[in-house]
Each structure stands twice: as C-alpha cells, then as structure tokens.
C-alpha positions as CSV (number, residue, x, y, z in Angstrom):
1,M,-39.9,11.6,89.6
2,T,-37.1,14.3,90.2
3,D,-33.2,14.2,89.9
4,G,-32.6,17.6,90.1
5,S,-31.0,17.0,86.3
6,T,-33.3,18.7,83.1
7,P,-36.4,16.7,81.8
8,R,-35.8,14.9,78.8
9,R,-38.1,15.9,76.1
10,R,-39.1,13.7,72.7
11,V,-40.1,15.4,69.9
12,R,-41.5,14.0,66.6
13,A,-40.1,16.3,63.3
14,N,-42.3,15.5,60.6
15,G,-42.8,12.1,61.5
16,E,-39.2,11.1,61.2
17,G,-36.3,11.1,63.8
18,T,-36.3,12.9,66.5
19,V,-35.6,15.5,68.9
20,T,-34.4,15.3,72.4
21,R,-33.3,17.8,74.9
22,R,-29.8,16.1,76.9
23,K,-28.9,16.3,80.3
24,D,-26.1,18.8,79.6
25,G,-29.1,21.7,78.2
26,R,-27.8,20.6,74.1
27,W,-30.4,19.8,72.4
28,E,-29.7,16.2,69.8
29,A,-31.2,15.5,66.6
30,R,-31.0,11.6,65.7
31,L,-31.7,9.9,62.4
32,F,-31.4,7.3,60.3
33,V,-28.8,7.3,57.3
34,R,-28.0,4.8,54.2
35,Q,-23.7,4.4,54.8
36,D,-21.8,2.1,53.4
37,G,-24.3,0.1,52.2
38,R,-26.6,-0.2,55.9
39,W,-28.5,2.1,58.4
40,V,-26.5,3.8,60.9
41,R,-28.1,5.9,63.7
42,R,-26.5,9.4,63.1
43,A,-26.9,12.6,65.7
44,L,-27.1,16.1,65.4
45,Y,-26.5,18.9,68.1
46,A,-27.9,22.3,68.2
47,K,-28.5,25.0,71.4
48,T,-32.1,25.1,70.7
49,T,-35.3,22.8,69.9
50,A,-35.7,25.0,66.8
51,E,-32.2,24.7,65.9
52,A,-31.9,20.9,66.3
53,S,-35.2,20.5,64.3
54,R,-34.1,22.3,61.4
55,K,-31.1,20.5,61.0
56,L,-33.0,17.3,61.3
57,R,-35.4,18.6,58.6
58,E,-32.4,19.3,56.1
59,A,-31.0,15.6,56.9
60,L,-33.9,14.1,55.8
61,Q,-33.8,16.2,52.8
62,S,-30.5,15.3,51.9
63,R,-31.4,11.6,52.5
64,E,-34.2,11.9,50.3
65,K,-32.5,13.1,47.4
66,G,-29.3,10.5,48.1
67,L,-26.9,13.1,49.3
68,P,-24.5,12.5,52.5
69,M,-26.1,13.9,55.0
70,P,-24.2,17.3,56.0
71,K,-20.7,17.2,58.9
72,G,-18.2,18.1,59.6
73,S,-15.7,20.8,61.1
74,T,-14.6,22.7,58.4
75,T,-15.0,26.3,58.2
76,V,-16.0,29.2,56.4
77,A,-12.8,30.1,55.3
78,A,-11.1,26.5,55.2
79,F,-13.9,26.2,52.2
80,L,-13.6,29.0,50.8
81,E,-9.4,29.6,50.8
82,D,-8.9,26.0,50.1
83,E,-11.5,24.1,49.1
84,W,-13.7,26.2,46.4
85,W,-11.2,28.8,45.3
86,P,-8.9,27.2,43.9
87,G,-11.2,25.1,41.5
88,V,-13.6,28.1,40.5
89,A,-10.3,31.1,40.2
90,P,-9.3,29.5,36.5
91,S,-12.7,30.1,35.2
92,L,-12.9,33.7,36.4
93,R,-12.1,36.3,34.2
94,P,-9.1,38.3,35.7
95,G,-11.7,41.3,36.7
96,S,-13.4,39.0,38.1
97,Q,-11.2,37.5,39.9
98,R,-9.7,40.4,41.5
99,R,-13.1,41.2,42.5
100,Y,-14.2,37.8,43.9
101,H,-10.8,37.2,46.0
102,Q,-11.2,40.9,47.4
103,A,-14.7,39.6,48.7
104,V,-13.6,36.2,49.7
105,T,-10.4,38.1,52.0
106,D,-11.7,41.3,52.9
107,Y,-15.5,41.3,53.2
108,I,-16.4,37.4,54.1
109,V,-13.9,35.6,56.0
110,P,-13.2,38.1,58.5
111,T,-16.6,38.2,59.4
112,L,-17.7,34.5,58.6
113,G,-15.0,32.7,58.6
114,K,-14.3,31.0,61.7
115,R,-18.2,29.7,61.7
116,R,-18.2,25.9,60.7
117,L,-19.8,25.8,57.5
118,V,-22.4,23.5,58.3
119,D,-23.7,26.2,61.0
120,L,-23.7,28.7,58.3
121,Q,-27.3,30.2,58.5
122,P,-29.3,33.2,56.7
123,E,-29.2,35.3,60.0
124,H,-24.8,35.0,59.3
125,L,-25.5,36.5,56.0
126,Q,-27.8,39.3,57.0
127,A,-25.6,40.3,60.0
128,L,-22.6,40.7,57.8
129,Y,-24.1,42.8,55.3
130,G,-25.4,44.8,57.9
131,H,-21.4,45.0,59.6
132,L,-20.3,45.6,55.5
133,L,-22.9,48.8,55.2
134,T,-22.3,50.0,58.8
135,E,-18.6,50.0,57.5
136,G,-19.3,52.2,54.9
137,K,-19.1,49.8,52.4
138,S,-21.7,50.4,49.0
139,P,-24.7,48.3,48.3
140,A,-22.6,47.2,45.4
141,T,-20.1,46.0,47.0
142,V,-22.5,43.8,49.4
143,R,-24.2,41.8,46.7
144,L,-20.7,41.1,45.6
145,A,-20.0,39.7,48.7
146,H,-23.4,38.1,48.7
147,A,-23.3,36.7,44.8
148,V,-19.6,35.2,45.7
149,L,-21.5,33.4,48.5
150,H,-24.4,32.4,47.3
151,R,-22.0,30.3,44.3
152,A,-19.9,29.1,47.0
153,L,-22.4,27.2,48.6
154,S,-24.2,26.0,46.0
155,R,-21.0,24.2,45.1
156,A,-20.8,22.9,48.4
157,L,-25.0,22.3,48.5
158,S,-23.9,19.9,45.2
159,W,-21.0,18.3,47.1
160,G,-23.3,17.8,50.4
161,K,-21.2,19.6,52.6
162,V,-24.6,21.9,53.5
163,G,-28.1,21.2,53.4
164,R,-28.9,23.7,51.7
165,N,-28.2,26.6,50.1
166,V,-28.2,30.0,53.1
167,A,-27.8,33.0,50.4
168,D,-30.9,32.0,48.3
169,A,-32.9,34.8,47.5
170,S,-35.4,33.9,49.7
171,L,-34.1,33.4,52.9
172,I,-31.9,37.1,52.5
173,D,-33.4,40.9,52.7
174,L,-30.3,42.7,50.0
175,P,-30.0,46.6,50.2
176,R,-31.3,48.7,47.1
177,L,-28.6,49.9,44.4
178,P,-29.3,53.7,43.8
179,G,-32.0,54.5,41.4
180,R,-30.1,57.6,39.9
181,E,-29.4,57.1,36.4
182,A,-26.0,56.6,34.9
183,A,-23.8,59.3,33.7
184,H,-24.3,60.3,29.9
185,L,-24.4,62.8,27.5
186,D,-27.5,64.2,25.1
187,A,-27.6,64.5,21.8
188,G,-26.2,68.1,22.0
189,E,-23.6,67.8,24.4
190,V,-22.3,64.8,21.7
191,R,-21.9,67.6,19.3
192,L,-19.7,69.9,21.4
193,V,-17.4,66.8,22.6
194,L,-17.0,65.9,18.8
195,E,-16.6,69.7,17.6
196,S,-13.5,69.7,20.3
197,A,-12.5,66.4,19.2
198,R,-11.8,67.8,15.4
199,G,-7.5,66.7,14.6
200,D,-7.6,64.9,18.2
201,R,-4.8,62.2,18.6
202,L,-7.3,59.8,19.5
203,E,-10.2,61.7,17.6
204,A,-11.4,58.3,16.3
205,L,-11.4,56.3,19.7
206,W,-13.7,58.9,21.1
207,L,-16.4,58.7,17.7
208,L,-15.7,55.4,17.9
209,A,-16.5,54.8,21.8
210,L,-19.9,57.7,21.6
211,T,-21.5,56.2,18.6
212,A,-20.7,52.7,18.2
213,G,-20.9,52.2,21.9
214,L,-18.0,49.9,22.5
215,R,-16.5,49.2,26.0
216,R,-13.3,50.6,26.6
217,G,-11.2,47.2,26.2
218,E,-13.2,46.0,23.3
219,L,-11.5,49.4,21.8
220,L,-8.1,49.0,23.5
221,A,-8.3,45.4,22.1
222,L,-9.2,46.5,18.8
223,R,-7.0,45.5,15.9
224,W,-6.7,46.7,12.2
225,D,-7.4,42.8,11.2
226,A,-10.8,43.3,12.6
227,V,-11.6,46.5,10.8
228,D,-13.2,46.9,7.2
229,L,-12.9,50.5,6.6
230,D,-14.2,49.6,2.7
231,S,-17.2,47.5,4.3
232,A,-17.4,50.2,7.1
233,V,-17.6,47.4,9.6
234,V,-15.5,46.5,12.8
235,E,-15.6,43.3,14.5
236,V,-15.5,42.7,18.2
237,H,-13.4,39.7,19.2
238,Y,-11.5,40.7,22.1
239,T,-11.3,42.6,24.6
240,L,-7.8,44.1,26.5
241,Q,-7.1,42.6,30.1
242,P,-4.9,45.1,32.9
243,D,-2.4,42.4,32.2
244,G,-1.8,43.3,28.7
245,S,-3.1,40.1,27.6
246,L,-6.8,39.8,25.4
247,A,-9.6,37.7,26.5
248,E,-12.7,37.2,25.0
249,P,-15.4,38.6,25.4
250,K,-18.2,38.5,28.4
251,S,-20.6,36.5,26.5
252,S,-21.2,35.1,22.7
253,S,-23.3,38.2,22.7
254,S,-20.5,40.6,23.0
255,R,-18.6,38.8,20.2
256,R,-20.5,40.8,17.3
257,A,-19.8,42.7,14.1
258,V,-20.8,46.7,14.4
259,P,-21.6,48.9,11.1
260,I,-19.7,52.1,11.4
261,A,-20.9,55.7,10.0
262,A,-18.8,57.2,7.4
263,A,-17.7,59.9,9.7
264,V,-16.1,56.9,11.7
265,V,-15.4,55.5,8.4
266,S,-13.2,59.0,7.6
267,A,-11.8,59.4,11.0
268,M,-10.2,55.6,10.9
269,R,-8.5,56.3,8.1
270,S,-7.3,59.8,9.1
271,H,-6.3,57.7,12.3
272,K,-4.1,54.9,10.1
273,A,-2.5,57.6,8.1
274,R,-1.3,59.1,11.6
275,Q,0.0,55.6,13.6
276,A,1.9,54.6,10.1
277,A,3.7,58.4,10.6
278,E,4.1,57.6,14.1
279,R,5.6,54.4,13.3
280,L,7.9,56.0,11.1
281,E,9.0,58.4,12.9
282,A,9.6,56.4,16.1
283,G,12.0,54.2,14.4
284,D,13.7,51.7,16.4
285,Q,11.6,52.9,19.4
286,W,8.5,51.7,18.2
287,Q,6.9,48.9,20.7
288,E,4.2,46.2,19.4
289,F,4.2,44.1,21.8
290,R,3.2,39.9,21.6
291,L,-1.0,39.9,22.3
292,P,-1.3,36.7,23.9
293,V,-5.1,35.3,24.7
294,A,-6.4,34.5,27.6
295,G,-6.8,30.5,28.2
296,T,-5.4,29.7,24.3
297,K,-2.3,29.2,22.4
298,I,-3.5,32.7,19.9
299,V,-0.6,35.1,20.0
300,F,-0.9,37.7,18.1
301,E,2.7,40.1,17.0
302,G,0.7,43.6,17.9
303,G,-1.8,45.1,15.3
304,L,-3.7,47.8,17.8
305,V,-5.7,50.0,16.4
306,F,-5.5,52.3,19.2
307,T,-2.0,52.7,21.2
308,T,0.7,54.9,22.3
309,P,2.8,57.2,19.9
310,L,5.9,54.5,20.4
311,G,3.3,51.6,19.9
312,R,2.1,50.3,23.0
313,S,-1.7,49.2,24.0
314,L,-3.2,52.6,25.4
315,P,-3.2,52.4,29.5
316,T,-6.5,52.8,30.9
317,T,-5.6,55.9,32.9
318,P,-3.8,57.9,30.6
319,L,-7.4,57.7,28.6
320,A,-9.6,58.5,31.4
321,S,-7.3,61.4,31.3
322,A,-7.9,62.3,27.9
323,W,-11.4,61.8,28.4
324,A,-11.6,64.1,31.1
325,A,-10.0,66.7,29.0
326,L,-12.3,66.3,26.1
327,L,-14.7,67.3,28.1
328,R,-13.2,70.4,30.1
329,R,-12.1,71.6,26.7
330,A,-15.8,71.3,25.4
331,G,-16.6,73.0,28.4
332,L,-19.1,70.5,30.3
333,P,-19.2,68.4,33.7
334,P,-16.4,65.6,34.0
335,I,-18.3,61.7,33.4
336,P,-16.7,58.5,33.4
337,F,-15.2,57.1,30.5
338,H,-18.0,54.1,30.2
339,G,-20.6,56.9,29.8
340,T,-19.9,57.2,26.3
341,R,-21.3,53.4,26.1
342,H,-24.8,54.9,28.0
343,T,-24.4,57.3,25.3
344,A,-24.4,55.7,22.5
345,A,-27.2,53.5,24.2
346,S,-29.4,57.1,24.5
347,L,-28.2,58.5,21.1
348,L,-29.8,55.2,19.1
349,A,-33.4,55.6,21.5
350,D,-33.5,59.1,20.6
351,A,-33.2,58.2,16.7
352,G,-35.3,55.7,17.1
353,V,-33.4,52.9,16.1
354,H,-35.7,49.0,17.2
355,P,-34.2,48.0,21.0
356,K,-33.2,44.6,19.2
357,V,-31.1,46.2,17.1
358,A,-29.6,48.4,19.8
359,Q,-29.0,45.2,22.2
360,A,-26.7,43.7,18.8
361,R,-25.2,46.9,18.4
362,L,-24.1,47.2,21.9
363,G,-23.6,43.3,22.4
364,H,-25.7,42.7,25.2
365,A,-27.3,40.2,26.1
366,T,-30.9,41.0,26.1
367,S,-32.8,43.6,25.0
368,A,-34.0,44.6,28.6
369,M,-30.3,45.3,29.6
370,T,-30.3,47.6,26.6
371,L,-33.6,49.6,27.7
372,E,-33.6,49.0,31.7
373,R,-29.8,49.9,32.2
374,Y,-28.4,51.9,28.6
375,T,-31.0,53.5,27.7
376,H,-31.8,57.2,28.9
377,V,-35.3,59.6,29.3
378,G,-34.1,62.7,27.4
379,E,-35.9,66.2,28.5
380,A,-36.8,66.7,24.9
381,Q,-38.7,62.8,24.9
382,R,-40.3,64.1,27.6
383,R,-42.0,67.4,26.3
384,G,-42.5,65.5,23.4
385,A,-44.6,62.7,25.7
386,A,-46.5,65.6,26.9
387,E,-47.2,67.3,23.5
388,D,-48.3,63.9,21.8
389,V,-50.6,63.6,24.7
390,E,-51.9,67.3,24.3
391,R,-52.4,66.2,20.7
392,L,-54.7,63.4,21.5
393,L,-56.8,64.7,23.9
394,G,-56.9,68.1,21.6
395,L,-56.2,70.3,24.1
396,G,-53.7,72.5,22.1
397,G,-54.6,76.0,20.6
C-alpha cells in the first residue's frame, strides 16, 4: 500500500535501538537512556542511514560507560573559545599559549567553528588539514592544529559532550614532516667558530651553547647563583620567557646539573670579570630588573649571567644577529641558533659518549629523542663505517 510518501524503514543496530527513515527524508535513531532515575526515549537525526547508525552506536557506547548521551547545539567555536580555552590556557607555558591560541583562532575556527560539536567527524578534520596545506601552511602547522583539536576533544569526551574523539590517530592521516636533517656544525666548523669567538663579548655563551647544549631560554635565564665555577658545574633551573619573566623548564628532565669543561670555566671567569667592569662603567645606568618566576611567588633581583652592557636580559633578536655575525666571521653559512643544540648532541656522539649520558646532559626526556632528533651522522662516521666493514671482510690491501 502506498500513499505517495517515502516508505518508512526500520533497521536494528547491534540489537539495541532502532534506525528509522522519516517522511521528511531524514533518518532517526532511537534508544532508551537513563535520565533522572528513569528510562526515557531519546532520538537522534541524520541525513543518511549510515550517519544515523553511527550516532546510535556512539550513544550506546556512552550509555554503557555511564556517560550522558552527547547532545546540544554547541558549536566547535563556542566549545573551544568559551568552554575549553579558559580552563586550559593557565596550564600552558607562554609559548604554548600563543601557539595554541593561534591554532584555534587562525586555523580551526574559520573552517570548523560553525559546525555543531556533536556533529564533528574525522572527514571534517581531514578536509581542514587538506585546506591548510593548500593554503601553504606547513605540515608542522597542520600537526599543531591536530594536536590542539585532539586535546580539546579529549576533554569534550570526558565531559560527555561527544561520543568519541574524532581526532584519534586511527581515524586521521597527518602529513609527514620533512625528512631533512636539522642544521648543525661538525667538529671542524665548531673549531672555526670558537676561534672567531675568541675575545668576543659573548664568547662564554657561544662556548656553553656549543659544548653543553643548553637551550636559548636556559642560557638567557642562567643566574650566577646557579653557576659553580670551582666545581665546574652549571645548573639549569629556569628558562627566560618573551615577557622577561622566568619559567620552570618544560619537563623534570630539563632541570639538570651540567658539568662544563675547563675551557668553558675559563671563559665564564673572564665573562664575569667583564660584566663587573661593565657594571662599574655603567654606574647609575645599570639596570637589573626583577625576575618573577611564572606560577610562583619567587622573584629574583637580577643576577643574570648574560646581559646587555647595561645589565638587562639579552633580547632574542640581537642574540640571533650576533650569532649570524659570528658565523660570517668564521666563513660559515648561516644556521639557526637552535642548531648549537644539535651540534652539541652530535659532538657527544662523535666523542663516543653513551646516549644515556648525552640524554642527561641535554635534558631530554628519553635517550631515543637524543638519538633520533639531535644526533647527526657526519661524513667521517660514514667513511669510518665503510672502513670497519672492509676490515671485517678482509678486503683491504
């Protein structure tokens, strides 16, 4: 019997609930959920039977876990900006705050912001990432946007606002990061740099960066009370933030005591004497600013090892310019200042230092990170490997 309307079809999904086609062409999933101590029927709507079945499965999973069934008209933008971000922002370091906020406002919300949170699907995320790549964004930027979404949706899942995290790795294909090797210097190039740095106002900083592998923020936050020249040890407690405050390192492994070589100790002693002379010459113009530690009540009164000639903390842009000028004097092509850290790791490997020791010295969470991301194989090592195999096989003359 027909009346000109679309026939209703009823489909069982996993033996629980029903999926039915409505007269208006939409699909309706129905199930019973526990609410206020009693069982009530809930309905979910979709454009296709597959979408309705998926919503039913997710609702059943939430019910089995004792979670409320995801519902509501909250958009992705409203959730990210009004619910999630105010709570997560205070837990982030300043640099992460800026990157996360940019990912939300510049990359995610313009494309996904108007969608309902409960309707967000993996294909929507995949389309967003493809759009960002088409716009010329790097794979690293896409991965940042994904990381932010995954973290936010994990919280939405725990709050019962969604039935699953559609940003889970098994559901998304992310672009690969470029496989090119990070810029660094080999041992011969380091010698050229150190020769060119002799007598430089920041000679001690260059030596410490290239041999101890301290991060830029760790170098600029270093205070004299964390330097024991008699014991030849530098302790890393803080990192300098763009706003001039100090912050604790990003991980417990980053807080470390780093032994330094005799040449570095000598350069540090000379630097300390030069700084004292600069302070005397500056007189009333010497400015040692208060250094608050983010998230604590601790405030230091100056005492930085590396400063401007007037006592202020070193800005990162002039530091990068000074590093580039040093490389030019050494006759070397430019590399980012962070390349000093890759250089220090590679020098440790060249010297045969055990990866666990290198890990502790560099402040990495694992020795695998030291090996995979910061250790680079030079031509001498490649040639040595070939000669070792030749000797093993008795192919030499």
